[in-house]
C-alpha positions as CSV (number, residue, x, y, z in Angstrom):
1,M,9.4,3.2,22.7
2,D,12.8,1.6,23.6
3,R,12.8,-1.5,21.4
4,Q,16.2,-2.5,22.7
5,K,14.9,-2.7,26.2
6,D,11.9,-4.7,24.9
7,L,14.2,-7.2,23.3
8,R,16.3,-7.5,26.4
9,L,13.1,-8.3,28.4
10,I,12.2,-11.1,25.9
11,L,15.6,-12.6,26.4
12,Q,15.4,-12.3,30.2
13,S,12.0,-14.1,30.1
14,K,13.9,-17.3,29.2
15,T,12.2,-17.7,25.8
16,P,14.5,-20.1,23.8
17,I,13.6,-18.9,20.3
18,V,13.1,-15.2,19.3
19,V,11.7,-14.7,15.8
20,I,12.4,-11.3,14.1
21,E,10.9,-10.7,10.6
22,T,12.8,-7.8,9.0
23,R,14.8,-6.9,5.9
24,D,17.1,-4.7,8.0
25,E,19.2,-7.5,9.5
26,S,22.3,-5.4,9.9
27,R,20.4,-3.0,12.3
28,V,19.3,-6.0,14.4
29,I,22.9,-7.3,14.6
30,D,24.0,-3.9,15.8
31,M,21.4,-4.0,18.5
32,F,22.8,-7.4,19.7
33,K,26.3,-6.1,19.6
34,N,25.3,-3.7,22.4
35,N,26.9,-4.8,25.6
36,S,23.6,-4.8,27.5
37,F,22.8,-8.2,26.0
38,S,26.0,-9.8,27.3
39,N,24.9,-9.8,31.0
40,L,21.3,-11.0,31.1
41,G,22.1,-13.1,34.1
42,E,25.1,-14.1,36.2
43,E,26.9,-15.7,33.2
44,Y,28.5,-13.7,30.4
45,L,26.7,-14.4,27.1
46,P,28.9,-14.6,23.9
47,L,27.2,-13.5,20.7
48,F,27.3,-15.7,17.5
49,R,26.1,-15.1,14.0
50,W,25.4,-17.9,11.5
51,T,24.9,-17.8,7.7
52,I,24.8,-20.6,5.2
53,T,27.7,-19.0,3.4
54,D,30.1,-18.3,6.3
55,G,29.1,-20.7,9.0
56,L,29.2,-19.8,12.7
57,Q,31.2,-16.7,13.8
58,R,31.6,-15.1,17.2
59,L,30.9,-11.4,17.1
60,D,31.6,-10.1,20.6
61,I,35.3,-10.8,20.0
62,D,37.1,-10.8,16.7
63,L,37.3,-14.5,15.6
64,E,37.3,-16.2,12.2
65,P,34.1,-17.9,11.0
66,Q,33.8,-21.6,11.7
67,L,33.3,-22.9,8.1
68,H,32.8,-26.5,9.4
69,N,29.6,-25.3,11.0
70,S,28.0,-23.9,7.8
71,Q,25.4,-26.6,7.3
72,P,22.1,-26.1,9.3
73,D,22.2,-29.5,11.0
74,D,25.9,-29.2,11.9
75,V,25.4,-25.8,13.5
76,L,22.4,-26.9,15.5
77,K,24.2,-30.0,16.7
78,H,27.1,-27.8,17.7
79,I,24.8,-25.4,19.7
80,R,23.1,-28.4,21.3
81,A,26.4,-29.8,22.4
82,V,28.0,-26.6,23.9
83,S,27.9,-26.4,27.7
84,K,27.9,-22.6,28.0
85,S,25.1,-20.2,27.5
86,G,25.1,-17.8,24.5
87,I,23.1,-15.9,21.9
88,Y,23.0,-17.5,18.4
89,V,21.6,-15.3,15.6
90,L,20.7,-17.5,12.6
91,L,20.2,-15.5,9.4
92,D,17.8,-16.7,6.7
93,F,17.2,-20.0,8.4
94,H,13.6,-20.2,7.2
95,P,14.2,-22.7,4.3
96,Y,15.7,-25.2,6.7
97,L,12.7,-25.3,9.1
98,E,11.0,-27.7,6.7
99,D,13.5,-30.4,7.5
100,P,12.3,-32.6,10.5
101,V,15.9,-33.1,11.6
102,N,16.4,-29.4,12.1
103,V,13.1,-29.0,13.8
104,R,14.0,-31.8,16.3
105,L,17.4,-30.3,17.0
106,L,15.8,-26.9,17.7
107,K,13.3,-28.6,20.0
108,D,16.1,-30.4,21.8
109,I,17.9,-27.0,22.4
110,C,14.6,-25.5,23.7
111,I,13.8,-28.4,26.0
112,R,17.3,-28.2,27.6
113,F,17.2,-24.4,27.9
114,N,16.9,-24.4,31.7
115,E,20.1,-26.5,31.8
116,T,22.0,-24.2,29.4
117,A,20.5,-20.9,28.2
118,R,21.2,-21.0,24.5
119,H,19.1,-18.3,22.9
120,I,18.2,-18.9,19.3
121,V,17.4,-15.7,17.3
122,L,15.9,-16.4,13.9
123,I,16.1,-13.4,11.5
124,S,14.5,-13.4,8.1
125,H,12.3,-11.3,5.8
126,Q,9.5,-13.8,6.4
127,L,9.4,-16.7,8.8
128,K,6.8,-19.2,10.0
129,L,7.8,-21.6,12.8
130,P,6.6,-25.2,12.7
131,Q,3.7,-25.7,15.3
132,E,5.9,-27.9,17.5
133,L,8.3,-24.9,18.1
134,E,5.7,-22.1,18.6
135,S,5.3,-22.7,22.3
136,F,9.0,-22.1,22.8
137,S,9.1,-18.9,20.8
138,A,8.3,-15.2,21.0
139,K,8.1,-12.7,18.1
140,F,9.9,-9.4,18.2
141,D,9.0,-6.5,15.8
142,I,11.9,-4.3,15.0
143,A,10.9,-0.7,15.2
144,L,11.3,1.4,12.0
145,P,13.3,4.6,12.2
146,T,11.6,7.5,14.1
147,D,11.4,11.1,12.8
148,E,14.6,11.9,14.6
149,E,16.4,8.8,13.3
150,R,15.4,9.5,9.7
151,Q,16.6,13.1,10.1
152,S,19.9,11.8,11.4
153,I,20.2,9.5,8.4
154,V,19.5,12.3,5.9
155,K,22.0,14.6,7.7
156,R,24.6,11.8,7.6
157,V,24.1,11.3,3.8
158,A,24.2,15.1,3.3
159,A,27.6,15.2,5.2
160,E,28.9,12.4,3.0
161,W,28.0,14.3,-0.2
162,S,29.7,17.4,1.2
163,N,32.9,15.4,2.0
164,Q,33.0,14.1,-1.5
165,N,32.3,17.5,-3.0
166,P,34.6,20.0,-1.1
167,G,33.8,23.6,-1.7
168,S,30.2,22.8,-2.7
169,K,27.1,23.5,-0.6
170,I,23.9,21.5,-0.6
171,D,20.9,23.5,-1.8
172,I,18.2,22.7,0.8
173,D,14.5,23.8,0.5
174,P,13.4,23.8,4.2
175,K,9.8,22.7,3.4
176,A,11.0,20.0,0.9
177,Y,13.5,18.8,3.6
178,Q,10.7,18.3,6.1
179,L,8.5,16.6,3.5
180,L,11.4,14.3,2.7
181,I,11.8,13.3,6.3
182,K,8.1,12.6,6.5
183,N,7.8,10.7,3.2
184,L,10.6,8.4,4.2
185,A,8.5,7.1,7.1
186,G,7.8,3.3,7.1
187,L,11.1,2.3,5.6
188,T,13.9,0.4,7.1
189,A,17.1,2.3,8.1
190,R,18.9,0.8,5.0
191,D,16.1,1.8,2.6
192,T,15.8,5.2,4.2
193,E,19.5,5.8,3.6
194,K,19.3,4.5,0.0
195,L,16.4,6.8,-0.9
196,A,18.0,9.8,0.8
197,R,21.3,9.1,-1.1
198,N,19.4,8.9,-4.4
199,A,17.7,12.3,-3.7
200,I,20.9,14.1,-2.5
201,F,23.5,12.6,-4.8
202,H,21.4,13.2,-7.9
203,D,22.0,17.0,-7.9
204,G,23.4,18.0,-4.5
205,A,20.1,19.4,-3.4
206,I,16.9,18.7,-1.5
207,T,14.0,20.3,-3.4
208,K,10.4,19.6,-4.1
209,S,11.4,18.0,-7.4
210,D,13.0,15.2,-5.5
211,L,9.7,14.1,-3.8
212,P,7.9,12.3,-6.6
213,A,10.9,10.1,-7.3
214,V,11.3,9.4,-3.6
215,M,7.6,8.4,-3.3
216,Q,7.8,6.2,-6.4
217,A,11.0,4.5,-5.1
218,K,9.4,4.0,-1.7
219,Y,6.3,2.4,-3.3
220,D,8.5,0.1,-5.4
221,L,10.3,-1.0,-2.3
222,L,7.1,-1.7,-0.4
223,N,4.9,-3.2,-3.1
224,R,6.7,-6.4,-3.8
225,G,3.5,-8.3,-4.4
226,G,2.3,-6.2,-7.3
227,I,-1.2,-5.9,-5.8
228,L,-1.2,-2.1,-5.4
229,H,-0.7,0.3,-8.2
230,F,0.6,3.8,-7.5
231,E,0.2,7.2,-9.2
232,Y,1.9,10.2,-7.7
233,D,0.8,13.1,-10.0
234,T,-3.0,13.4,-9.5
235,V,-3.4,17.2,-9.6
236,Q,-4.7,17.1,-13.2
237,F,-7.7,15.0,-12.1
238,A,-9.1,17.8,-9.9
239,D,-10.6,19.7,-12.8
240,V,-12.8,17.0,-14.4
241,G,-16.2,18.0,-15.6
242,G,-19.3,17.2,-13.6
243,L,-19.3,15.6,-10.1
244,E,-20.0,19.0,-8.6
245,N,-21.6,17.6,-5.4
246,L,-18.7,15.3,-4.8
247,K,-16.1,18.0,-5.4
248,R,-17.9,20.4,-3.1
249,W,-18.1,17.7,-0.4
250,L,-14.4,16.9,-0.8
251,Q,-13.4,20.6,-0.7
252,Q,-15.2,20.9,2.7
253,R,-13.1,18.1,4.1
254,K,-9.7,18.8,2.5
255,V,-8.4,20.9,5.4
256,A,-9.5,18.3,8.0
257,F,-7.8,15.5,5.9
258,G,-4.5,17.4,6.4
259,Q,-5.2,17.8,10.1
260,Q,-3.8,21.3,10.4
261,Q,-3.6,22.6,14.0
262,S,-6.4,25.0,13.5
263,V,-8.9,22.2,12.8
264,T,-7.8,19.4,15.2
265,Q,-11.4,19.3,16.5
266,L,-12.6,17.8,13.2
267,D,-12.5,14.1,12.6
268,T,-10.2,12.9,9.8
269,P,-12.4,11.9,6.8
270,K,-12.4,8.1,6.4
271,G,-13.7,7.6,2.8
272,I,-16.6,7.2,0.4
273,L,-18.4,4.5,-1.4
274,L,-19.2,5.3,-5.1
275,I,-22.0,3.4,-6.6
276,G,-23.2,3.8,-10.2
277,I,-23.9,2.6,-13.7
278,Q,-21.0,1.1,-15.6
279,G,-19.0,3.6,-17.7
280,C,-20.4,6.7,-15.9
281,G,-17.1,7.8,-14.3
282,K,-16.6,6.1,-11.0
283,S,-13.0,5.5,-11.8
284,L,-12.6,9.1,-12.8
285,A,-14.3,10.2,-9.6
286,A,-11.8,8.2,-7.6
287,K,-8.9,9.9,-9.4
288,A,-10.6,13.3,-9.0
289,T,-10.7,12.7,-5.2
290,A,-6.9,12.3,-5.1
291,G,-6.5,15.4,-7.2
292,I,-8.7,17.5,-5.0
293,L,-7.1,16.2,-1.8
294,G,-3.7,16.8,-3.3
295,T,-2.3,13.3,-2.6
296,P,-1.0,10.3,-4.6
297,I,-3.5,7.5,-5.3
298,L,-3.0,3.7,-4.7
299,R,-5.3,1.3,-6.5
300,L,-5.9,-2.0,-4.8
301,D,-6.5,-4.9,-7.2
302,F,-8.9,-7.2,-5.3
303,A,-8.7,-9.9,-7.9
304,A,-4.9,-10.2,-7.4
305,L,-5.4,-10.8,-3.7
306,Y,-6.9,-14.2,-4.0
307,N,-4.6,-17.2,-3.4
308,K,-5.6,-20.9,-3.5
309,Y,-3.8,-21.5,-0.2
310,H,-5.7,-21.1,3.1
311,G,-5.0,-17.8,4.8
312,E,-2.8,-16.4,2.0
313,T,-5.6,-14.2,0.6
314,E,-6.1,-12.5,4.0
315,R,-2.4,-12.1,4.4
316,N,-2.1,-10.5,1.0
317,L,-4.8,-8.0,2.0
318,R,-3.2,-7.3,5.4
319,D,0.2,-6.7,3.7
320,S,-1.4,-4.4,1.1
321,L,-3.3,-2.4,3.7
322,K,-0.1,-2.1,5.8
323,T,1.7,-0.8,2.7
324,A,-1.1,1.7,2.1
325,D,-0.8,2.9,5.7
326,I,2.9,3.5,5.2
327,M,2.3,5.5,2.0
328,A,-0.1,7.9,3.8
329,P,-1.2,10.5,3.2
330,C,-2.8,9.1,0.0
331,V,-6.1,7.9,-1.4
332,L,-6.7,4.2,-1.5
333,W,-8.9,3.3,-4.4
334,I,-10.6,-0.1,-4.3
335,D,-12.2,-0.7,-7.7
336,E,-15.3,-3.0,-7.9
337,I,-15.1,-3.9,-4.3
338,E,-18.1,-6.3,-4.6
339,K,-15.9,-8.7,-6.6
340,G,-13.6,-9.2,-3.6
341,I,-16.2,-9.7,-0.9
342,A,-19.3,-11.1,-2.5
343,G,-18.1,-14.7,-2.6
344,R,-16.4,-16.5,-5.5
345,G,-18.1,-19.9,-5.9
346,S,-16.9,-22.0,-3.0
347,D,-14.8,-19.1,-1.7
348,T,-17.5,-17.6,0.5
349,G,-15.6,-18.3,3.6
350,T,-12.5,-16.6,2.3
351,S,-14.6,-13.6,1.2
352,Q,-16.1,-13.3,4.6
353,R,-12.6,-13.3,6.2
354,V,-11.5,-10.7,3.6
355,L,-14.5,-8.5,4.5
356,G,-13.8,-8.9,8.2
357,T,-10.1,-8.0,7.7
358,F,-11.0,-4.9,5.7
359,L,-13.8,-3.7,8.1
360,T,-11.5,-4.1,11.1
361,W,-8.8,-2.1,9.3
362,M,-11.3,0.6,8.4
363,A,-12.4,0.9,12.0
364,E,-8.9,1.1,13.4
365,K,-6.9,3.0,10.8
366,K,-5.3,6.2,12.2
367,N,-3.3,7.6,9.2
368,A,-4.4,10.1,6.7
369,L,-5.6,7.5,4.3
370,F,-8.8,8.3,2.4
371,V,-10.6,5.2,1.0
372,V,-12.6,5.4,-2.2
373,A,-14.5,2.1,-2.9
374,T,-16.4,1.7,-6.2
375,A,-19.2,-0.8,-7.0
376,N,-21.4,-1.6,-9.9
377,D,-23.6,-4.3,-8.3
378,I,-25.2,-3.0,-5.1
379,S,-27.1,-6.3,-4.6
380,S,-23.7,-8.0,-3.9
381,L,-22.6,-5.7,-1.2
382,P,-23.1,-7.0,2.4
383,P,-25.2,-4.8,4.8
384,E,-22.3,-4.4,7.2
385,L,-20.3,-2.6,4.4
386,V,-23.0,0.0,3.4
387,R,-24.3,0.8,6.8
388,K,-24.0,4.4,7.9
389,G,-20.7,5.2,9.6
390,R,-18.7,2.7,7.7
391,F,-18.0,5.2,5.0
392,D,-18.5,9.0,5.5
393,E,-20.9,9.1,2.5
394,I,-22.3,7.0,-0.3
395,F,-22.4,8.8,-3.6
396,F,-24.3,7.7,-6.7
397,V,-22.7,8.4,-10.1
398,D,-25.7,8.5,-12.5
399,L,-26.0,8.8,-16.3
400,P,-24.7,12.3,-17.3
401,S,-27.2,15.1,-17.8
402,G,-27.4,17.0,-21.1
403,T,-24.9,19.7,-20.0
404,I,-22.4,17.1,-18.8
405,R,-22.8,15.1,-22.0
406,R,-21.9,18.2,-24.0
407,T,-18.8,18.7,-21.8
408,I,-17.8,15.1,-22.2
409,L,-18.1,15.4,-26.0
410,K,-16.0,18.5,-26.1
411,I,-13.3,16.9,-23.9
412,H,-13.0,13.8,-26.1
413,L,-13.0,15.7,-29.3
414,E,-10.3,18.1,-28.2
415,L,-8.2,15.1,-26.9
416,R,-8.2,13.9,-30.5
417,D,-7.3,17.3,-32.0
418,Q,-10.8,17.9,-33.3
419,D,-12.3,21.5,-33.4
420,S,-15.4,21.2,-31.2
421,N,-16.5,24.7,-32.1
422,I,-17.5,23.6,-35.6
423,M,-19.7,20.8,-34.3
424,N,-23.3,21.1,-33.1
425,L,-22.6,19.6,-29.6
426,D,-26.0,20.5,-28.3
427,Q,-27.6,18.3,-31.1
428,V,-25.2,15.4,-30.4
429,A,-25.8,15.8,-26.6
430,I,-29.6,15.4,-27.2
431,A,-28.9,12.3,-29.5
432,T,-26.8,10.7,-26.8
433,R,-29.4,10.9,-24.0
434,G,-29.1,7.8,-21.8
435,F,-25.5,7.3,-22.8
436,S,-22.7,6.8,-20.2
437,G,-19.5,8.8,-20.4
438,A,-17.6,5.7,-21.8
439,E,-20.3,5.3,-24.5
440,I,-20.1,8.9,-25.5
441,E,-16.3,8.5,-25.9
442,Q,-16.9,5.5,-28.1
443,V,-19.3,7.5,-30.3
444,V,-16.4,10.0,-30.9
445,V,-13.9,7.2,-31.6
446,S,-16.2,5.3,-34.0
447,A,-17.2,8.5,-35.8
448,L,-13.6,9.3,-36.4
449,Y,-13.0,5.9,-37.9
450,A,-16.0,6.3,-40.2
451,A,-14.9,9.8,-41.3
452,H,-11.3,8.6,-41.9
453,A,-12.6,5.6,-44.0
454,H,-14.5,8.0,-46.3
455,G,-11.6,10.5,-46.5
456,N,-13.6,13.2,-44.9
457,P,-13.0,15.4,-41.8
458,L,-15.2,14.6,-38.8
459,S,-18.6,16.3,-38.8
460,T,-21.7,16.5,-36.6
461,K,-23.4,14.1,-39.1
462,D,-20.8,11.4,-38.4
463,L,-21.3,11.8,-34.6
464,L,-25.1,11.6,-35.0
465,A,-24.9,8.6,-37.2
466,E,-22.8,6.7,-34.7
467,A,-25.1,7.7,-31.8
468,A,-28.0,6.4,-33.7
469,R,-26.3,3.0,-34.3
470,T,-25.3,2.6,-30.6
471,K,-27.6,0.9,-28.1
472,P,-26.5,2.2,-24.7
473,L,-26.4,0.1,-21.6
474,S,-29.4,2.0,-20.2
475,V,-31.4,0.5,-23.1
476,V,-29.8,-3.0,-23.3
477,M,-30.1,-3.6,-19.6
478,D,-33.0,-1.2,-18.9
479,E,-34.4,-3.3,-16.0
480,K,-31.1,-3.5,-14.1
481,V,-30.2,0.1,-14.6
482,G,-33.7,1.2,-13.6
483,A,-33.5,-1.0,-10.4
484,L,-30.1,0.5,-9.5
485,R,-31.3,4.1,-9.9
486,Q,-34.4,3.3,-7.9
487,W,-32.4,1.8,-5.1
488,A,-30.0,4.8,-5.1
489,S,-32.9,7.3,-4.8
490,G,-33.2,8.4,-1.2
491,R,-30.3,6.1,-0.1
492,T,-27.3,7.9,-1.7
493,V,-26.1,11.4,-2.5
494,S,-25.8,12.4,-6.2
495,A,-22.2,13.0,-7.2
496,D,-23.3,15.5,-9.9
């Protein structure tokens, strides 16, 4: 796609205001410096740039900045008064659009456009025009660097390192080099160069060890709102105990998720919905999914999405999903999804719009982005979310069986440097029937405290005593747990 050609068409359509939201303003300025924009019609179009710090400066020829035109109203009055056509690129003008004087001046320029074609180009990281100017404007999206452009940037940075280190040769792992090019997708040219320089100048090499730092830095650049949480190293989660049905299901789809050439006839997996009793390992299952698929995991904090201002919640969600798309391939974990879409008091309208935004994105997403949504309260989930086809499968994470309870006990004992071989784990597993994984962990923690208080090593007796004192959720909320298990029977697939 020739974005420079598209920009030229917008200018030729005699649209007075062009809005460009980008953090890569230098790249846009370079596009305008191209001579193809100087002859849109019969009259030559000079190019000007304005900033609040330097005022107005002509760019197509080398002239000094006009400091007397540094104030927003002064520069707009100047543009309105000139009798010749031109292109005026105003950088970071968004704070001054709240001033009615500036809005009126811009409107005057637009109304008189047919008399004198003064193109106003507004460039900022985020920009919303007042309603009275929207009919005079068009929005232009600056394209992010392509594979070829990213490769060119990396080569240029590598050449720069070689020039600064004569006699030294960059160590390049071909596979890591291709992955670096791929992982830099979705960033501006400036950010691409910055991350490439960090990777190459660190040790004069491009190896697999550079990739985690690149991905973390990329996430930090993209996630400015703090709504997404990123974890790169997820391999260790692939070997969790239990969840055998889920792991088998994921292994069958792992190759299709990578979309290798030999399996292009298979649809890319979309995601799963995990429903279960609190504390039974849905969060662990989400992390295990990322480990099995061999990708980083992004956790979306639905509670952080909500904003008191109309439309901002949906915007936060769209921005977060856009970031997740750019970070692909990865797993997007949405924890307790019902809290974000079930309605929050008087926010039912917002919740419906959030749900609609999410479902539309799910239906249209093309990238290798596997969604894992977890829920505790199935009654709060709308039918349109749980219908067949929305997710690839709905898994139920039930209370652990005796064998799995024994495995959980062994894991938590060994995590705390306790010798599980001297414990009667089978006896404790029987005593913890009806316990969730989280409750079994707390039995181990509490037993260790009790043993330490008495100055004794941990024993099976301590574990059994704590188990006897604990009332698990399956007992305290027997009716709710029973209703959830009854609903899941026949409607979901067991994760174990």
